[in-house]
Structure formats: C-alpha cells, structure tokens
C-alpha positions in Angstrom: 1.8 3.1 -6.6 -1.1 2.5 -8.9 -0.5 0.6 -12.1 -1.6 1.6 -15.6 -4.9 -0.3 -15.5 -5.8 1.1 -12.1 -5.1 4.6 -13.3 -7.1 4.2 -16.5 -10.0 2.5 -14.7 -10.1 5.2 -12.1 -10.2 7.9 -14.7 -13.1 6.1 -16.5 -15.0 5.1 -13.3 -14.7 8.3 -11.3 -17.3 10.3 -13.2 -19.6 7.3 -13.4 -19.5 6.9 -9.6 -20.2 10.6 -9.1 -23.2 10.4 -11.4 -24.5 7.5 -9.3 -24.0 9.6 -6.1 -20.8 7.9 -4.9 -17.1 8.9 -4.5 -14.6 6.5 -6.0 -12.1 5.9 -3.2 -9.7 3.4 -4.8 -9.2 0.9 -7.6 -7.3 -2.4 -7.2 -6.2 -4.7 -10.0 -4.4 -7.9 -9.6 -4.3 -11.7 -9.5 -6.9 -13.4 -7.3 -6.2 -17.1 -7.2 -6.1 -18.4 -10.8 -7.9 -15.4 -12.2 -7.9 -11.6 -12.2 -9.8 -9.2 -9.9 -10.8 -5.6 -10.5 -12.1 -4.0 -7.2 -13.6 -0.6 -6.9 -14.1 0.9 -3.5 -16.8 3.6 -3.2 -18.2 5.8 -0.5 -21.1 8.2 0.0 -22.9 10.1 2.7 -24.9 7.7 4.8 -22.9 4.7 3.8 -22.8 2.3 0.9 -25.5 -0.2 0.3 -26.1 -3.1 -2.1 -28.2 -1.0 -4.5 -25.5 1.6 -4.9 -22.8 -1.1 -5.5 -25.0 -2.7 -8.1 -25.7 0.6 -9.9 -22.0 1.5 -10.0 -21.0 -2.1 -11.0 -23.4 -2.0 -14.0 -22.3 1.5 -15.2 -18.6 0.7 -14.9 -19.0 -2.8 -16.4 -20.8 -1.3 -19.5 -18.1 1.4 -19.9 -15.2 -1.0 -19.5 -16.8 -3.3 -22.2 -17.1 -0.4 -24.5 -13.5 0.8 -24.3 -11.9 -2.7 -23.8 -8.8 -1.6 -21.9 -8.4 -4.8 -19.9 -7.1 -7.9 -21.8 -7.6 -10.9 -19.5 -11.0 -11.8 -18.2 -11.6 -10.7 -14.6 -14.2 -10.4 -11.8 -15.4 -6.9 -11.1 -16.2 -6.2 -7.4 -17.7 -3.0 -6.1 -17.8 -2.4 -2.3 -17.4 0.0 0.5 -13.8 0.8 1.6 -14.8 -0.2 5.1 -14.4 1.4 8.5 -10.6 1.7 8.0 -10.8 3.3 4.6 -7.6 4.4 3.0 -6.7 8.0 2.9 -5.3 8.7 -0.6 -6.0 12.2 -1.6 -5.1 15.5 0.1 -8.9 16.1 0.4 -9.2 12.9 2.4 -6.9 14.2 5.1 -8.9 17.4 5.3 -12.3 15.6 5.3 -11.4 13.2 8.1 -9.6 15.7 10.3 -10.4 14.8 13.9 -10.4 11.1 13.2 -7.9 8.5 14.4 -5.6 7.6 11.6 -2.5 5.5 10.9 0.3 6.7 8.6 3.1 4.5 7.3 6.2 6.1 5.7 8.6 4.8 3.0 11.6 5.7 5.2 11.9 6.1 8.9 11.4 9.5 10.6 12.8 9.9 14.1 13.5 6.2 14.1 10.0 4.9 13.1 8.0 4.3 10.0 4.5 3.9 11.4 2.5 6.5 13.3 -1.0 6.6 14.8 -2.9 9.5 16.2 -5.5 12.2 15.6 -5.5 13.4 12.0 -5.3 17.2 12.1 -5.8 17.7 8.4 -3.6 18.8 5.5 -1.7 22.0 4.8 -0.1 22.8 1.5 2.9 24.2 3.4 3.4 21.3 5.8 1.6 18.3 4.3 -0.4 15.8 6.3 -0.7 16.8 10.0 -1.1 14.3 12.8 -1.0 14.5 16.6 0.7 11.3 17.6 -1.3 9.2 20.0 1.7 8.0 22.2 3.5 11.3 22.6 1.0 14.0 21.8 3.6 15.4 19.4 2.4 17.3 16.3 3.9 15.7 13.2 3.9 16.8 9.6 4.5 14.5 6.6 5.0 15.5 3.0 2.7 13.4 0.7 5.7 11.8 -1.1 6.9 10.4 2.3 3.7 8.5 2.9 3.6 4.8 1.8 0.0 4.4 3.0 -2.5 5.9 5.4 -5.9 4.8 6.6 -8.5 5.6 9.2 -8.3 3.5 12.4 -11.5 2.2 14.0 -11.5 1.2 17.7 -14.4 -0.6 19.3 
C-alpha cells in the first residue's frame, strides 16, 4: 500500500512524466541507510535511457522543490522498472497480456498464495486473468486479493 508521500509524489510527477514522453510506473519512498530515498520508475516505448531519466529527474525535482511536500532531505532516483516491472494498474494487466507474470495474493487460494503463468489480461467482471504455468488452469483474481504482481523474464 502506498504511503501518503508516495501518493502525493505520484500525483505530482505523473503529468510531468507524460509531458516528457514517459509513463510513471511506481514511486517508492523510504529509508536507505542513514538517509531517505525517493525512487521513480518510468517506462516508455523503446525503453528508458539516461537522457529521459535526467529529463524527468530535473522536472520532478523542480516541482518537488516548489511544493515542498517532503520534510527530510532525500536522494531522488529515476530509473526503468526493469525487465520484471511491477503490474500495478488494471491497464498494466491488459497491456502485458500474453506475457509471463507472477501474482502474489494476500491470502491463500486453493492452498497457495503465489501463482505464475501467462497473463491473459483483465476483465471488469472477473479481475486479473492468468493461465497457471504448472497446471494450465485459468485463474481469476480480484484486484483487492493481489498483494503484488510483476512480469517474469526468463533467459
């Protein structure tokens, strides 16, 4: 569950990322050693490069300085979500249909909490749809059942 700073930064940064040609995937706020870390994960068609990260970092840094919503000093990091990017929005489950994905539930379903298989998409009636890799069984998960989900990359 996102904390208040993550929610506020996401709301501030999302349009700035879009203006730079990027999608804001996630925001993380927390302790990193003795200091604080604010991480923004961005994605775009064709992948994320250094120039895009720098452009987003500058825009978000300026906006955060202007609104001053974060008390302690922190390090701002902007990067790609990686090959195993998190799936957070219902649109993510649609966009990455056909990809291998892992889903972890808050509570066990049929005796297990973790599932891996082909992502079939998202349906308003059924939720997140997955064809389990081990059994070939079609599964449906309501969004509120999901503790976390991400793409799975195999070499």
